[in-house]
VEXDO-48504 format. One line per field, with one value per residue (C-alpha): x, y, z; residue number from 1; residue in one letter. Coordinates in nm, 2 decimals. Layout:
VEXDO-48504
xx X|... .
yy Y|... .
zz Z|... .
vovo NUM|... .
nulo A|... .
end
This chain:
VEXDO-48504
xx 0.01|0.14|0.21|0.07|0.28|0.29|0.23|0.37|0.23|0.41|-0.01|0.09|0.27|0.12|-0.01|0.27|0.47|0.32|0.29|0.73|0.80|0.58|0.75|1.14|1.06|0.93|1.19|1.48|1.29|1.18|1.47|1.74|1.52|1.48|1.85|1.90|1.72|1.88|2.22|2.21|2.09|2.44|2.33|2.55|2.65|2.47|2.14|2.14|2.13|1.99|1.68|1.73|1.65|1.31|1.23|1.25|1.10|0.82|0.74|0.78|0.47|0.29|0.37|0.20|-0.11|-0.17|-0.12|-0.31|-0.64|-0.64|-0.70|-0.87|-1.10|-1.09|-1.12|-1.40|-1.60|-1.48|-1.66|-1.94|-2.02|-1.92|-2.16|-2.45|-2.36|-2.36|-2.73|-2.86|-2.76|-2.96|-3.27|-3.32|-3.07|-3.26|-3.15|-2.80|-2.74|-2.88|-2.72|-2.37|-2.52|-2.49|-2.13|-1.99|-2.28|-2.09|-1.72|-1.80|-1.96|-2.28|-2.61|-2.56|-2.25|-2.32|-2.62|-2.38|-2.10|-2.31|-2.50|-2.14|-1.97|-2.31|-2.34|-1.98|-1.88|-2.17|-1.98|-1.64|-1.81|-1.97|-1.72|-1.45|-1.68|-1.88|-1.75|-1.44|-1.22|-0.95|-0.66|-0.41|-0.56|-0.75|-0.69|-0.49|-0.38|-0.17|0.06|0.07|0.12|0.45|0.60|0.57|0.67|0.96|1.06|1.04|1.27|1.49|1.49|1.56|1.85|2.04|2.05|2.17|2.47|2.62|2.61|2.74|3.04|3.04|3.39|3.29|3.07|3.02|2.70|2.44|2.66|2.76|2.36|2.30|2.45|2.42|2.04|2.01|2.24|2.00|1.66|1.85|1.84|1.57|1.37|1.51|1.45|1.05|1.07|1.17|0.93|0.62|0.78|0.84|1.12|1.46|1.58|1.28|1.17|1.47|1.53|1.18|1.24|1.53|1.41|1.19|1.42|1.71|1.42|1.22|1.65|1.68|1.40|1.45|1.82|1.67|1.45|1.74|1.95|1.70|1.61|1.97|2.02|1.73|1.89 .
yy 0.02|0.33|0.61|0.89|1.19|1.49|1.79|2.11|2.38|2.68|2.82|2.77|3.07|3.33|3.58|3.73|3.61|3.85|4.12|4.03|4.04|4.33|4.53|4.42|4.54|4.84|4.89|4.91|5.07|5.36|5.45|5.38|5.58|5.90|5.89|5.84|6.17|6.37|6.26|6.42|6.72|6.74|6.71|6.66|6.32|6.40|6.53|6.15|5.94|6.19|6.18|5.78|5.76|5.96|5.81|5.49|5.54|5.68|5.43|5.10|5.34|5.37|5.04|4.85|5.11|5.06|4.69|4.66|4.86|4.64|4.31|4.47|4.53|4.13|4.01|4.24|4.10|3.71|3.82|3.91|3.59|3.40|3.50|3.52|3.11|3.11|3.25|3.06|2.79|2.86|2.93|2.66|2.36|2.16|2.41|2.48|2.09|2.16|2.38|2.15|1.89|2.08|2.23|1.86|1.73|1.98|1.89|1.50|1.31|1.16|1.25|0.96|1.04|1.41|1.40|1.21|1.35|1.70|1.52|1.38|1.72|1.90|1.65|1.69|2.03|2.27|2.61|2.52|2.26|2.59|2.85|2.63|2.47|2.73|3.06|2.92|3.06|2.82|2.86|2.85|3.19|3.36|3.76|3.82|4.24|4.27|4.00|4.15|4.50|4.43|4.18|4.49|4.75|4.50|4.39|4.73|4.87|4.59|4.64|5.08|4.94|4.80|5.10|5.35|5.12|5.15|5.52|5.50|5.28|5.50|5.67|6.10|6.15|5.83|5.70|5.76|5.46|5.28|5.31|5.15|4.96|4.76|4.80|4.62|4.39|4.34|4.31|4.03|3.82|3.90|3.83|3.55|3.42|3.56|3.33|3.04|3.10|3.09|2.79|3.03|3.07|3.24|3.42|3.55|3.68|3.83|3.96|4.14|4.26|4.45|4.55|4.77|4.88|5.02|5.25|5.38|5.46|5.60|5.82|5.96|6.02|6.23|6.41|6.51|6.63|6.85|7.04|7.07|7.20|7.49|7.53 .
zz 0.03|-0.09|0.19|0.20|0.14|0.21|-0.16|-0.20|-0.43|-0.53|-0.53|-0.16|-0.10|-0.42|-0.13|0.02|-0.25|-0.52|-0.21|-0.18|-0.53|-0.62|-0.32|-0.38|-0.76|-0.66|-0.44|-0.63|-0.91|-0.79|-0.48|-0.80|-1.05|-0.79|-0.73|-1.06|-1.23|-0.85|-0.96|-1.26|-1.18|-1.04|-0.69|-0.40|-0.33|0.00|-0.18|-0.32|-0.07|0.09|-0.22|-0.13|0.26|0.17|-0.09|0.11|0.45|0.16|-0.05|0.16|0.40|0.06|-0.01|0.29|0.29|-0.02|0.00|0.37|0.20|-0.13|0.04|0.30|0.10|-0.05|0.26|0.39|0.02|0.15|0.50|0.36|0.11|0.45|0.66|0.32|0.29|0.64|0.64|0.37|0.52|0.82|0.60|0.29|0.35|0.10|-0.17|-0.11|-0.09|-0.43|-0.53|-0.40|-0.58|-0.92|-0.83|-0.86|-1.16|-1.34|-1.22|-1.41|-1.09|-1.16|-1.03|-0.77|-0.67|-0.71|-0.38|-0.20|-0.16|-0.10|0.16|0.34|0.29|0.47|0.69|0.84|0.76|0.53|0.56|0.44|0.20|0.00|0.11|-0.11|-0.36|-0.41|-0.31|-0.46|-0.09|0.05|0.35|0.07|-0.09|0.11|0.17|0.51|0.47|0.80|0.65|0.32|0.44|0.64|0.33|0.06|0.28|0.45|0.11|-0.04|0.23|0.16|-0.22|-0.20|-0.01|-0.26|-0.42|-0.13|-0.02|-0.40|-0.33|0.00|-0.15|-0.47|-0.56|-0.56|-0.90|-0.96|-0.80|-1.17|-1.30|-0.94|-0.92|-1.28|-1.25|-0.93|-0.92|-1.29|-1.14|-0.83|-1.07|-1.30|-1.00|-0.83|-1.13|-1.21|-0.85|-0.88|-1.20|-1.02|-0.73|-0.93|-1.19|-1.55|-1.72|-1.51|-1.84|-1.95|-1.55|-1.51|-1.84|-1.79|-1.47|-1.56|-1.86|-1.68|-1.47|-1.75|-1.89|-1.51|-1.46|-1.80|-1.84|-1.45|-1.54|-1.84|-1.68|-1.41|-1.70|-1.84|-1.51|-1.46|-1.81|-1.74|-1.43 .
vovo 1|2|3|4|5|6|7|8|9|10|11|12|13|14|15|16|17|18|19|20|21|22|23|24|25|26|27|28|29|30|31|32|33|34|35|36|37|38|39|40|41|42|43|44|45|46|47|48|49|50|51|52|53|54|55|56|57|58|59|60|61|62|63|64|65|66|67|68|69|70|71|72|73|74|75|76|77|78|79|80|81|82|83|84|85|86|87|88|89|90|91|92|93|94|95|96|97|98|99|100|101|102|103|104|105|106|107|108|109|110|111|112|113|114|115|116|117|118|119|120|121|122|123|124|125|126|127|128|129|130|131|132|133|134|135|136|137|138|139|140|141|142|143|144|145|146|147|148|149|150|151|152|153|154|155|156|157|158|159|160|161|162|163|164|165|166|167|168|169|170|171|172|173|174|175|176|177|178|179|180|181|182|183|184|185|186|187|188|189|190|191|192|193|194|195|196|197|198|199|200|201|202|203|204|205|206|207|208|209|210|211|212|213|214|215|216|217|218|219|220|221|222|223|224|225|226|227|228|229|230|231 .
nulo M|P|H|P|H|R|E|W|H|R|S|D|R|I|G|W|L|R|A|A|V|L|G|A|N|D|G|V|I|S|T|A|S|L|M|V|G|V|A|A|T|G|A|T|P|A|A|V|L|T|A|G|I|A|G|L|A|A|G|A|M|S|M|A|A|G|E|Y|V|S|V|Q|S|Q|A|D|T|E|R|A|D|I|A|R|E|T|R|E|L|E|Q|Q|P|E|L|E|Q|A|E|L|T|A|I|Y|R|Q|R|G|L|D|P|Q|L|A|R|Q|V|A|E|Q|L|M|A|K|D|A|L|S|A|H|V|R|D|E|L|G|I|T|E|A|L|R|A|R|P|V|Q|A|A|L|A|S|A|G|S|F|A|A|G|A|V|V|P|I|T|A|T|L|L|A|P|T|G|Q|S|A|A|A|I|S|A|T|T|V|L|A|L|L|G|L|G|A|V|A|A|H|A|G|G|S|P|R|L|R|G|A|M|R|V|A|F|W|G|A|L|A|M|A|I|T|A|V|V|G|R|L|F|H|T|A|V .
end
């Protein structure tokens, strides 16, 4: 008899992974772009560093707030749907059982087996059966606002440290070049790791993230140069 084994699925971590990857990408790209733009104006290294630290603080809080509000809205919707389903199970259990039976029939079970499955699942935990199979809400994908907010803020800050560190270690007058090179390398690595974690081709993921990061820095550098020229 084969032994039961625990299966590991990438979807189990999709909620926090999405927030963490988004936060890290944004932290690296937005902070580096801001610092490159400031450096292109001819600002002093201290001014470039100050811009980076300010960008880290503001960006981390913005990411946390935005992610919390977004995911909290999803959580509120889930709670409302579950509350409605609870009332319907109390008021019309027969109709809810028929609804669950229809769902299983649509998935390929014959009518008698579908009815038996619905009856047994509802006898054990009717609400859980309807939440999972009717509403499509699972524990792995359920909204977690605080977790998403912390993951976004922390990953943004971690990403923003990359261009800030590059500025601290860069030779005098080479801040923009050091930030750009370090950021592209960091984005290549981050894109590859994110793609691997999600089961996608690593090279494609790395190049996609690096391209958009390089484009963002190029645009802000041009803006900074134009501003410097105008002054």
